[in-house]
DSSP file (Angstrom, degrees, kcal/mol; ACC not computed):
  #  RESIDUE AA STRUCTURE BP1 BP2  ACC     N-H-->O    O-->H-N    N-H-->O    O-->H-N    TCO  KAPPA ALPHA  PHI   PSI    X-CA   Y-CA   Z-CA
    1    1 A X              0   0    0      0, 0.0     2,-0.1     0, 0.0     3,-0.1   0.000 360.0 360.0 360.0 134.9   55.0  -29.7   43.1
    2    2 A X        -     0   0    0      1,-0.1     2,-0.1     0, 0.0   100,-0.0  -0.393 360.0 -97.7 -67.6 142.7   53.3  -29.9   39.7
    3    3 A X        -     0   0    0     -2,-0.1     2,-0.4     1,-0.0    -1,-0.1  -0.360  39.6-156.5 -61.6 137.2   50.3  -27.6   39.2
    4    4 A X        -     0   0    0     -3,-0.1     2,-0.4    -2,-0.1    99,-0.2  -0.952   5.8-163.7-119.7 140.4   47.0  -29.3   39.8
    5    5 A X  E     -a  103   0A   0     97,-3.0    99,-3.1    -2,-0.4     2,-0.5  -0.972   5.9-158.8-126.0 136.4   43.6  -28.2   38.3
    6    6 A X  E     -a  104   0A   0     -2,-0.4     2,-0.5    97,-0.2    99,-0.2  -0.974  10.2-168.9-115.9 125.7   40.1  -29.2   39.3
    7    7 A X  E     -a  105   0A   0     97,-2.8    99,-2.8    -2,-0.5     2,-0.8  -0.960  18.8-135.2-117.5 127.0   37.3  -28.8   36.8
    8    8 A X  E     +a  106   0A   0     54,-0.5    56,-2.3    -2,-0.5    58,-0.4  -0.721  23.6 177.0 -84.3 110.8   33.7  -29.1   37.8
    9    9 A X        +     0   0    0     97,-2.4    59,-1.7    -2,-0.8     2,-0.3   0.010  51.7  93.6-103.9  25.9   31.9  -31.3   35.1
   10   10 A X  S    S-     0   0    0      2,-0.3    55,-0.4    57,-0.2    54,-0.3  -0.719  83.7-118.9-107.8 165.6   28.5  -31.3   36.9
   11   11 A X  S    S+     0   0    0     -2,-0.3     2,-0.3    52,-0.1    52,-0.2   0.437  92.2  73.8 -82.3   3.4   25.7  -28.8   36.2
   12   12 A X  S    S-     0   0    0     50,-0.1    -2,-0.3    49,-0.0     2,-0.1  -0.872  87.5-108.7-118.7 147.8   25.9  -27.6   39.8
   13   13 A X        -     0   0    0     -2,-0.3     2,-0.5    49,-0.1    49,-0.2  -0.480  32.8-147.6 -65.8 144.2   28.3  -25.4   41.7
   14   14 A X  E     -C   61   0B   0     47,-2.3    47,-3.2    -2,-0.1     2,-0.5  -0.981  11.1-167.1-120.7 123.7   30.4  -27.4   44.2
   15   15 A X  E     -C   60   0B   0     -2,-0.5   123,-2.3    45,-0.2     2,-0.5  -0.949   2.8-162.3-114.3 124.9   31.5  -25.8   47.5
   16   16 A X  E     -Cd  59 138B   0     43,-3.0    43,-2.3    -2,-0.5     2,-0.5  -0.930   0.2-163.2-111.5 122.4   34.1  -27.4   49.6
   17   17 A X  E     +C   58   0B   0    121,-3.2    13,-0.7    -2,-0.5     2,-0.3  -0.911  29.3 141.4-102.8 122.9   34.5  -26.4   53.3
   18   18 A X  E     -CE  57  29B   0     39,-2.3    39,-3.5    -2,-0.5     2,-0.4  -0.874  45.4-106.2-148.2 179.6   37.8  -27.5   54.9
   19   19 A X  E     -CE  56  28B   0      9,-2.5     9,-2.3    -2,-0.3     2,-0.4  -0.924  26.4-170.8-119.0 143.7   40.5  -26.2   57.3
   20   20 A X  E     -CE  55  27B   0     35,-2.6    35,-2.1    -2,-0.4     2,-0.4  -0.989  28.5-114.2-133.8 139.2   43.9  -25.0   56.4
   21   21 A X  E  >  -C   54   0B   0      5,-2.8     4,-1.6    -2,-0.4    33,-0.2  -0.597  16.6-149.3 -74.7 126.3   46.9  -24.2   58.7
   22   22 A X  T  4 S+     0   0    0     31,-2.9    -1,-0.2    -2,-0.4    32,-0.1   0.726  94.4  45.9 -66.4 -21.6   47.7  -20.5   58.4
   23   23 A X  T  4 S+     0   0    0     30,-0.2    -1,-0.2    28,-0.1    29,-0.1   0.913 130.3   9.3 -88.6 -48.6   51.3  -21.3   59.2
   24   24 A X  T  4 S-     0   0    0      2,-0.1    -2,-0.1    29,-0.1    23,-0.1   0.577  90.6-117.8-117.0 -11.3   52.3  -24.2   56.9
   25   25 A X     <  +     0   0    0     -4,-1.6    -3,-0.1     1,-0.3    21,-0.0   0.450  57.7 150.4  88.7  -1.4   49.4  -24.8   54.5
   26   26 A X        -     0   0    0     -6,-0.1    -5,-2.8     1,-0.1     2,-0.3  -0.282  32.6-147.3 -59.1 153.8   48.5  -28.3   55.7
   27   27 A X  E     -EF  20  36B   0      9,-0.8     9,-1.3    -7,-0.2     2,-0.3  -0.873  18.1-179.2-124.1 158.2   44.8  -29.1   55.2
   28   28 A X  E     -EF  19  35B   0     -9,-2.3    -9,-2.5    -2,-0.3     7,-0.3  -0.977  41.7 -84.5-149.1 160.6   42.2  -31.3   57.1
   29   29 A X  E >   -E   18   0B   0      5,-3.0     3,-1.8    -2,-0.3     5,-0.3  -0.486  62.7 -93.7 -66.9 131.3   38.6  -32.2   56.7
   30   30 A X  T 3  S+     0   0    0    -13,-0.7    -1,-0.1   109,-0.5     3,-0.1  -0.164 106.2   7.4 -51.2 128.6   36.5  -29.5   58.3
   31   31 A X  T 3  S+     0   0    0      1,-0.3    -1,-0.3    -3,-0.1     2,-0.2   0.633 116.5  84.2  76.9  14.7   35.6  -30.2   62.0
   32   32 A X  S <  S-     0   0    0     -3,-1.8    -1,-0.3     2,-0.2    -4,-0.0  -0.786  80.2-122.7-134.8 177.8   37.8  -33.3   62.3
   33   33 A X  S    S+     0   0    0     -2,-0.2     2,-0.6    -3,-0.1    -3,-0.1   0.188  74.9 118.8-102.7  12.6   41.4  -34.3   63.0
   34   34 A X        +     0   0    0     -5,-0.3    -5,-3.0    -4,-0.0     2,-0.3  -0.703  38.5 140.6 -85.6 118.5   41.5  -36.0   59.6
   35   35 A X  E     -F   28   0B   0     -2,-0.6     2,-0.5    -7,-0.3    -7,-0.2  -0.930  47.0-120.5-149.3 171.9   44.2  -34.5   57.4
   36   36 A X  E     -F   27   0B   0     -9,-1.3    -9,-0.8    -2,-0.3     2,-0.4  -0.975  25.2-174.1-119.4 130.9   46.9  -35.2   54.9
   37   37 A X        -     0   0    0     -2,-0.5     9,-0.1   -11,-0.1    -2,-0.0  -0.976  33.0-101.3-125.1 140.4   50.4  -34.1   55.5
   38   38 A X    >   -     0   0    0     -2,-0.4     3,-2.0     1,-0.1     6,-0.1  -0.160  34.0-112.5 -56.1 151.1   53.3  -34.4   53.0
   39   39 A X  T 3  S+     0   0    0      1,-0.3     5,-0.2     4,-0.1    -1,-0.1   0.752 111.3  70.8 -58.4 -25.8   55.7  -37.3   53.5
   40   40 A X  T 3  S+     0   0    0      2,-0.1     2,-0.5     3,-0.1    -1,-0.3   0.613  76.4  96.6 -70.0 -11.2   58.5  -34.9   54.5
   41   41 A X  S X  S-     0   0    0     -3,-2.0     3,-1.6     1,-0.1     6,-0.1  -0.688  85.7-110.2 -86.0 129.1   56.8  -34.2   57.8
   42   42 A X  G >  S-     0   0    0     -2,-0.5     3,-2.2     1,-0.3    -1,-0.1  -0.268  91.6  -5.5 -60.3 133.3   58.1  -36.2   60.7
   43   43 A X  G 3  S-     0   0    0      1,-0.3    -1,-0.3    -4,-0.1     3,-0.1   0.689 123.5 -66.6  60.2  21.7   55.8  -38.8   62.1
   44   44 A X  G <  S+     0   0    0     -3,-1.6    -1,-0.3     1,-0.3    -2,-0.2   0.472 101.7 133.7  79.7  -0.5   52.9  -37.7   60.0
   45   45 A X    <   -     0   0    0     -3,-2.2    -1,-0.3     1,-0.1     5,-0.1  -0.473  59.3-108.7 -79.3 155.4   52.7  -34.4   61.8
   46   46 A X    >   -     0   0    0      3,-0.5     3,-2.2    -2,-0.1    -1,-0.1  -0.174  40.1 -90.6 -72.8 175.0   52.4  -31.2   59.8
   47   47 A X  T 3  S+     0   0    0      1,-0.3     3,-0.1    -6,-0.1    -1,-0.1   0.741 130.0  52.8 -60.1 -22.6   55.2  -28.7   59.5
   48   48 A X  T >  S-     0   0    0      1,-0.3     3,-2.3     2,-0.0    -1,-0.3   0.434  93.2-154.7 -92.4  -0.1   53.8  -27.0   62.6
   49   49 A X  T <  S-     0   0    0     -3,-2.2    -3,-0.5     1,-0.3     3,-0.4  -0.462  74.5 -16.1  60.9-125.8   53.8  -30.2   64.7
   50   50 A X  T 3  S+     0   0    0     -2,-0.2    -1,-0.3     1,-0.2    -3,-0.1   0.316 126.5  82.9 -89.4   8.4   51.1  -29.7   67.4
   51   51 A X    <   +     0   0    0     -3,-2.3    -1,-0.2    -5,-0.1    -2,-0.1   0.066  56.1 147.8-104.3  24.2   51.1  -25.9   66.8
   52   52 A X        -     0   0    0     -3,-0.4     2,-0.6     1,-0.1   -31,-0.0  -0.265  38.6-150.4 -57.8 144.0   48.7  -25.7   63.7
   53   53 A X        -     0   0    0      2,-0.0   -31,-2.9     0, 0.0     2,-0.3  -0.869  20.9-156.3-115.4  93.5   46.6  -22.6   63.5
   54   54 A X  E     +C   21   0B   0     -2,-0.6     2,-0.3   -33,-0.2   -33,-0.2  -0.518  15.5 178.3 -78.7 132.9   43.5  -23.9   61.7
   55   55 A X  E     -C   20   0B   0    -35,-2.1   -35,-2.6    -2,-0.3     2,-0.2  -0.974  34.3-104.8-129.2 147.6   41.4  -21.5   59.7
   56   56 A X  E     -C   19   0B   0     -2,-0.3     2,-0.4   -37,-0.2   -37,-0.2  -0.510  36.0-168.2 -74.3 136.6   38.3  -22.3   57.7
   57   57 A X  E     -C   18   0B   0    -39,-3.5   -39,-2.3    -2,-0.2     2,-0.4  -0.922   6.2-163.2-120.2 148.2   38.7  -22.3   53.9
   58   58 A X  E     -C   17   0B   0     -2,-0.4     2,-0.5   -41,-0.2   -41,-0.2  -0.993   3.7-172.4-132.8 126.3   36.0  -22.4   51.3
   59   59 A X  E     -C   16   0B   0    -43,-2.3   -43,-3.0    -2,-0.4     2,-0.5  -0.981   7.6-160.6-118.2 129.0   36.7  -23.3   47.7
   60   60 A X  E     -C   15   0B   0     -2,-0.5     2,-0.6   -45,-0.2   -45,-0.2  -0.920   3.3-163.3-111.3 133.0   33.9  -22.9   45.1
   61   61 A X  E     -C   14   0B   0    -47,-3.2   -47,-2.3    -2,-0.5     3,-0.1  -0.934  12.0-152.5-116.5 107.0   33.9  -24.7   41.8
   62   62 A X        -     0   0    0     -2,-0.6   -54,-0.5   -49,-0.2   -49,-0.1  -0.390  36.7 -86.8 -71.9 153.7   31.5  -23.2   39.3
   63   63 A X        -     0   0    0    -52,-0.2   -54,-0.2     1,-0.1    -1,-0.1  -0.381  31.6-141.5 -59.1 140.0   30.1  -25.5   36.6
   64   64 A X        -     0   0    0    -56,-2.3    -1,-0.1     2,-0.4   -55,-0.1   0.629  39.1-110.5 -78.3 -14.0   32.5  -25.6   33.6
   65   65 A X  S    S+     0   0    0    -55,-0.4     2,-0.4     1,-0.3   -56,-0.1   0.272  94.0  95.9  96.6 -10.9   29.6  -25.7   31.1
   66   66 A X        -     0   0    0    -58,-0.4     2,-0.4   -56,-0.1    -2,-0.4  -0.941  57.1-164.9-112.3 135.7   30.5  -29.2   30.2
   67   67 A X        -     0   0    0     -2,-0.4     2,-0.5    -3,-0.1   -57,-0.2  -0.975  12.2-143.2-124.1 133.5   28.7  -32.1   31.8
   68   68 A X        +     0   0    0    -59,-1.7    40,-0.3    -2,-0.4     2,-0.3  -0.830  30.4 168.9 -93.9 127.3   29.7  -35.8   31.8
   69   69 A X  E     -H   94   0C   0     25,-1.8    25,-4.0    -2,-0.5     2,-0.4  -0.799  31.3-115.1-127.9 170.3   26.8  -38.1   31.6
   70   70 A X  E     -H   93   0C   0     23,-0.3    23,-0.2    -2,-0.3    22,-0.1  -0.877  35.3-104.3-106.2 143.4   26.3  -41.8   30.9
   71   71 A X  E     -     0   0C   0     21,-2.9    20,-2.9    -2,-0.4     2,-0.4  -0.350  45.5-158.2 -55.5 146.6   24.6  -43.3   27.9
   72   72 A X  E     -H   90   0C   0     18,-0.2     2,-0.4     2,-0.0    18,-0.2  -0.996  19.4-171.6-141.0 135.1   21.1  -44.4   29.1
   73   73 A X  E     -H   89   0C   0     16,-2.4    16,-2.9    -2,-0.4     2,-0.5  -0.994  12.0-155.3-125.8 128.6   18.6  -46.9   27.7
   74   74 A X  E     -H   88   0C   0     -2,-0.4     2,-0.5    14,-0.2    14,-0.2  -0.899   6.1-168.8-107.8 128.2   15.1  -47.1   29.2
   75   75 A X  E     -H   87   0C   0     12,-2.9    12,-2.5    -2,-0.5    -2,-0.0  -0.962  21.9-129.1-116.5 118.1   13.1  -50.4   28.9
   76   76 A X  E     -H   86   0C   0     -2,-0.5    10,-0.3    10,-0.2     2,-0.3  -0.309  27.1-169.1 -63.6 146.6    9.5  -50.2   29.8
   77   77 A X  E     -H   85   0C   0      8,-2.8     8,-0.8     1,-0.1    -1,-0.0  -0.799  37.4 -65.7-127.9 172.3    8.2  -52.9   32.3
   78   78 A X  E     -     0   0C   0     -2,-0.3    -1,-0.1     6,-0.1     5,-0.1  -0.319  61.7-105.4 -60.0 137.2    4.8  -54.0   33.4
   79   79 A X  E     -     0   0C   0      5,-0.1     2,-0.5     3,-0.1     5,-0.2  -0.231  23.8-141.0 -61.9 153.1    2.9  -51.2   35.5
   80   80 A X  E >  S-H   83   0C   0      3,-2.3     3,-2.0     1,-0.1    -1,-0.1  -0.981  82.5 -17.8-117.5 118.8    2.6  -51.5   39.2
   81   81 A X  T 3  S-     0   0    0     -2,-0.5    -1,-0.1     1,-0.3     3,-0.1   0.854 130.3 -52.6  53.2  37.4   -0.8  -50.4   40.6
   82   82 A X  T 3  S+     0   0    0      1,-0.2     2,-0.5    -3,-0.0    -1,-0.3   0.453 112.5 121.5  82.4   1.0   -1.4  -48.6   37.3
   83   83 A X  E <   -H   80   0C   0     -3,-2.0    -3,-2.3    -5,-0.1    -1,-0.2  -0.849  66.9-117.1 -99.7 129.1    1.9  -46.7   37.4
   84   84 A X  E     -     0   0C   0     -2,-0.5     2,-0.3    -5,-0.2    -6,-0.1  -0.323  34.5-169.6 -60.7 143.7    4.4  -47.2   34.5
   85   85 A X  E     +H   77   0C   0     -8,-0.8    -8,-2.8     2,-0.0     2,-0.3  -0.902   6.9 178.1-129.9 162.4    7.7  -48.7   35.5
   86   86 A X  E     -H   76   0C   0     -2,-0.3     2,-0.4   -10,-0.3   -10,-0.2  -0.971  26.8-123.9-155.1 167.2   11.0  -49.2   33.6
   87   87 A X  E     -H   75   0C   0    -12,-2.5   -12,-2.9    -2,-0.3     2,-0.5  -0.977  23.9-150.4-116.3 131.7   14.5  -50.5   33.9
   88   88 A X  E     -H   74   0C   0     -2,-0.4     2,-0.5   -14,-0.2   -14,-0.2  -0.900   6.8-164.0-105.8 129.3   17.3  -48.1   33.1
   89   89 A X  E     -H   73   0C   0    -16,-2.9   -16,-2.4    -2,-0.5     2,-0.3  -0.959  10.5-149.4-112.5 124.1   20.6  -49.5   31.7
   90   90 A X  E     +H   72   0C   0     -2,-0.5   -18,-0.2   -18,-0.2     3,-0.1  -0.708  19.5 175.9 -94.6 144.1   23.6  -47.2   31.9
   91   91 A X  E     -     0   0C   0    -20,-2.9    -1,-0.1    -2,-0.3     2,-0.1  -0.012  40.4 -19.4-118.3-138.7   26.3  -47.3   29.3
   92   92 A X  E    S-     0   0C   0    -22,-0.1   -21,-2.9     1,-0.1    -1,-0.3  -0.321  71.0 -96.5 -74.9 153.2   29.5  -45.5   28.4
   93   93 A X  E     -H   70   0C   0    -23,-0.2     2,-0.5    21,-0.1   -23,-0.3  -0.437  32.2-146.6 -69.4 144.9   30.3  -42.0   29.6
   94   94 A X  E    S+H   69   0C   0    -25,-4.0   -25,-1.8     1,-0.2    -1,-0.0  -0.962  78.9  11.0-112.6 125.8   29.5  -39.1   27.3
   95   95 A X  S    S+     0   0    0     -2,-0.5     2,-0.7     1,-0.3    -1,-0.2   0.599  80.8 149.0  88.0  12.0   31.8  -36.1   27.3
   96   96 A X        -     0   0    0     -3,-0.1    -1,-0.3   -27,-0.1     3,-0.1  -0.706  39.5-139.7 -83.4 114.9   34.6  -37.6   29.5
   97   97 A X        -     0   0    0     -2,-0.7     3,-0.1     1,-0.1     2,-0.1  -0.239  28.4 -90.7 -67.5 161.0   38.0  -36.1   28.5
   98   98 A X        -     0   0    0      1,-0.1    -1,-0.1     0, 0.0     2,-0.1  -0.379  54.2 -90.8 -64.5 150.6   41.1  -38.2   28.3
   99   99 A X        -     0   0    0     -3,-0.1     2,-0.4    -2,-0.1    -1,-0.1  -0.431  48.5-170.9 -64.9 136.9   43.1  -38.4   31.5
  100  100 A X    >   -     0   0    0      3,-0.4     3,-2.0    -2,-0.1     2,-0.1  -0.993  31.9 -96.9-133.9 140.2   45.7  -35.7   31.7
  101  101 A X  T 3  S+     0   0    0     -2,-0.4     3,-0.1     1,-0.3    19,-0.0  -0.318 107.5   5.7 -58.4 125.0   48.5  -35.3   34.3
  102  102 A X  T 3  S+     0   0    0      1,-0.2   -97,-3.0   -98,-0.1     2,-0.5   0.467 102.1 114.5  82.8   2.2   47.5  -32.9   37.1
  103  103 A X  E <   -a    5   0A   0     -3,-2.0    -3,-0.4   -99,-0.2     2,-0.3  -0.926  41.0-177.1-111.9 128.7   43.9  -32.4   35.9
  104  104 A X  E     -a    6   0A   0    -99,-3.1   -97,-2.8    -2,-0.5     2,-0.4  -0.918  11.8-148.3-124.2 149.0   41.0  -33.7   38.0
  105  105 A X  E     -ab   7 121A   0     15,-3.0    17,-3.3    -2,-0.3     2,-0.6  -0.964   9.7-140.1-122.5 130.3   37.3  -33.6   37.2
  106  106 A X  E     +ab   8 122A   0    -99,-2.8   -97,-2.4    -2,-0.4     2,-0.2  -0.794  40.4 162.3 -83.7 124.6   34.4  -33.3   39.7
  107  107 A X        -     0   0    0     15,-2.9    17,-0.3    -2,-0.6   -97,-0.1  -0.794  42.0 -81.5-134.6 173.4   31.7  -35.7   38.4
  108  108 A X     >  -     0   0    0    -40,-0.3     4,-2.3    -2,-0.2     3,-0.2  -0.398  41.6-113.5 -73.7 158.7   28.5  -37.4   39.7
  109  109 A X  H  > S+     0   0    0      1,-0.2     4,-2.8     2,-0.2     5,-0.2   0.860 116.8  56.6 -62.0 -35.6   28.9  -40.5   41.8
  110  110 A X  H  > S+     0   0    0      2,-0.2     4,-1.4     1,-0.2    -1,-0.2   0.883 108.3  46.9 -67.1 -36.2   27.2  -42.6   39.0
  111  111 A X  H  > S+     0   0    0      2,-0.2     4,-0.7    -3,-0.2    -2,-0.2   0.935 113.2  48.7 -67.5 -45.8   29.8  -41.4   36.5
  112  112 A X  H >< S+     0   0    0     -4,-2.3     3,-1.1     1,-0.2    -2,-0.2   0.917 110.6  50.8 -59.8 -43.7   32.7  -42.2   38.9
  113  113 A X  H >< S+     0   0    0     -4,-2.8     3,-0.5     1,-0.3    -1,-0.2   0.814 107.1  54.2 -64.8 -30.5   31.3  -45.6   39.7
  114  114 A X  H 3< S+     0   0    0     -4,-1.4    -1,-0.3     1,-0.2    -2,-0.2   0.617 112.2  45.7 -77.8 -12.1   31.0  -46.4   36.0
  115  115 A X  T X<  +     0   0    0     -3,-1.1     3,-1.9    -4,-0.7    -1,-0.2  -0.461  62.3 157.1-128.5  60.1   34.7  -45.6   35.5
  116  116 A X  T <  S+     0   0    0     -3,-0.5    -1,-0.1     1,-0.3    -2,-0.1   0.712  72.0  62.2 -62.7 -19.8   36.6  -47.3   38.4
  117  117 A X  T 3  S+     0   0    0     -3,-0.1     2,-0.5     2,-0.0    -1,-0.3   0.636  83.1  95.0 -79.3 -12.8   39.9  -47.3   36.4
  118  118 A X    <   -     0   0    0     -3,-1.9     3,-0.4    -6,-0.2    -3,-0.1  -0.692  48.2-177.6 -86.2 122.7   40.0  -43.5   36.3
  119  119 A X  S    S+     0   0    0     -2,-0.5    -1,-0.1     1,-0.2    -3,-0.0   0.398  76.0  68.6 -95.4   0.8   42.0  -41.9   39.1
  120  120 A X  S    S+     0   0    0    -16,-0.1   -15,-3.0     2,-0.0     2,-0.5   0.308  75.1 101.0-102.8   7.7   41.2  -38.3   38.0
  121  121 A X  E     -b  105   0A   0     -3,-0.4     2,-0.3   -17,-0.2   -15,-0.2  -0.823  49.1-174.0-100.9 132.1   37.5  -38.3   38.9
  122  122 A X  E     -b  106   0A   0    -17,-3.3   -15,-2.9    -2,-0.5     2,-0.3  -0.902   5.7-166.3-122.6 148.9   36.4  -36.7   42.1
  123  123 A X  E     -G  142   0B   0     19,-1.8    19,-3.8    -2,-0.3   -15,-0.1  -0.985  33.4-100.4-132.8 146.1   32.9  -36.6   43.8
  124  124 A X  E     -G  141   0B   0    -17,-0.3     2,-0.3    -2,-0.3    17,-0.2  -0.430  49.0-178.4 -61.1 136.1   31.6  -34.4   46.6
  125  125 A X  E     +G  140   0B   0     15,-2.4    15,-1.3     1,-0.2    14,-1.2  -0.938  52.3  29.0-137.9 160.2   31.7  -36.3   49.9
  126  126 A X  E    S-     0   0B   0     -2,-0.3    13,-1.2    12,-0.2    -1,-0.2   0.978  85.7-150.8  53.4  61.1   30.7  -35.7   53.5
  127  127 A X  E     -G  138   0B   0     11,-0.2     2,-0.4    -3,-0.2    11,-0.3  -0.213   6.4-139.3 -67.1 151.5   27.9  -33.3   52.4
  128  128 A X  E     -G  137   0B   0      9,-3.3     8,-3.0    -3,-0.1     9,-1.2  -0.915  19.1-163.9-111.4 137.1   26.8  -30.4   54.5
  129  129 A X  E     -G  135   0B   0     -2,-0.4     6,-0.2     6,-0.3     2,-0.1  -0.893  14.4-128.2-123.1 151.2   23.1  -29.6   54.8
  130  130 A X    >   -     0   0    0      4,-2.4     3,-2.0    -2,-0.3    -1,-0.0  -0.234  48.2 -84.2 -82.7-177.1   21.2  -26.6   56.0
  131  131 A X  T 3  S+     0   0    0      1,-0.3    -1,-0.1     2,-0.1    -2,-0.0   0.687 130.6  55.1 -65.6 -17.3   18.3  -26.8   58.5
  132  132 A X  T 3  S-     0   0    0      2,-0.1    -1,-0.3     0, 0.0     3,-0.1   0.406 120.5-106.8 -93.8   1.5   15.9  -27.6   55.7
  133  133 A X  S <  S+     0   0    0     -3,-2.0     2,-0.3     1,-0.3    -2,-0.1   0.505  72.1 142.4  88.9   3.9   18.0  -30.6   54.5
  134  134 A X        -     0   0    0      1,-0.1    -4,-2.4     2,-0.0     2,-0.3  -0.588  58.0-111.7 -79.9 138.9   19.3  -28.8   51.3
  135  135 A X  E     + G   0 129B   0     -2,-0.3    -6,-0.3    -6,-0.2     3,-0.1  -0.558  39.0 171.1 -70.7 127.9   22.9  -29.6   50.4
  136  136 A X  E     -     0   0B   0     -8,-3.0     2,-0.3     1,-0.3    -7,-0.2   0.445  60.0 -45.2-115.4  -6.7   25.0  -26.4   50.9
  137  137 A X  E     - G   0 128B   0     -9,-1.2    -9,-3.3  -123,-0.1    -1,-0.3  -0.982  54.0-105.3 167.2-170.7   28.5  -27.9   50.4
  138  138 A X  E     -dG  16 127B   0   -123,-2.3  -121,-3.2    -2,-0.3   -11,-0.2  -0.925  13.5-133.9-142.3 167.4   30.8  -30.8   51.2
  139  139 A X  E    S+     0   0B   0    -14,-1.2  -109,-0.5   -13,-1.2     2,-0.3   0.550  84.4   0.1-100.5 -10.6   33.8  -31.3   53.5
  140  140 A X  E     - G   0 125B   0    -15,-1.3   -15,-2.4  -111,-0.1     2,-0.5  -0.978  67.1-110.3-164.0 168.1   36.0  -33.1   51.0
  141  141 A X  E     - G   0 124B   0     -2,-0.3   -17,-0.2   -17,-0.2     2,-0.2  -0.970  37.0-135.4-111.0 123.9   36.2  -34.5   47.4
  142  142 A X  E       G   0 123B   0    -19,-3.8   -19,-1.8    -2,-0.5    -2,-0.0  -0.538 360.0 360.0 -81.7 141.9   36.2  -38.3   47.3
  143  143 A X              0   0    0     -2,-0.2   -22,-0.2   -21,-0.2    -1,-0.1   0.390 360.0 360.0 -96.4 360.0   38.6  -40.2   45.1
């Protein structure tokens, strides 16, 4: 299998909580039966069949120091109840590297949505929150 690299292009650390089989290395979304198994496994089962030994894994992706943003233009509009309003128009991505084989980038959802043709952009999905509602991680990276 070709080496794959994930680079965090957001200004925030991204923590992914998932489960991995201690025996064969298959993975699944934390707390679910949703997983991906290589095509070589019979009937979609992992190499362990029904005998997986799931352990929690945590991968942390620190910010790379580079952030991908979208060009932005703000147009003022008439105030509402004395409060200024505006319309924001988003443009082209700024700082988006060329696509490279085996390299994936964690970006914001708005950047990913602006670049639907890019298959190398990932976003945190199925977020996990603490008791105060603060995001503490995610269970997967969305394609």
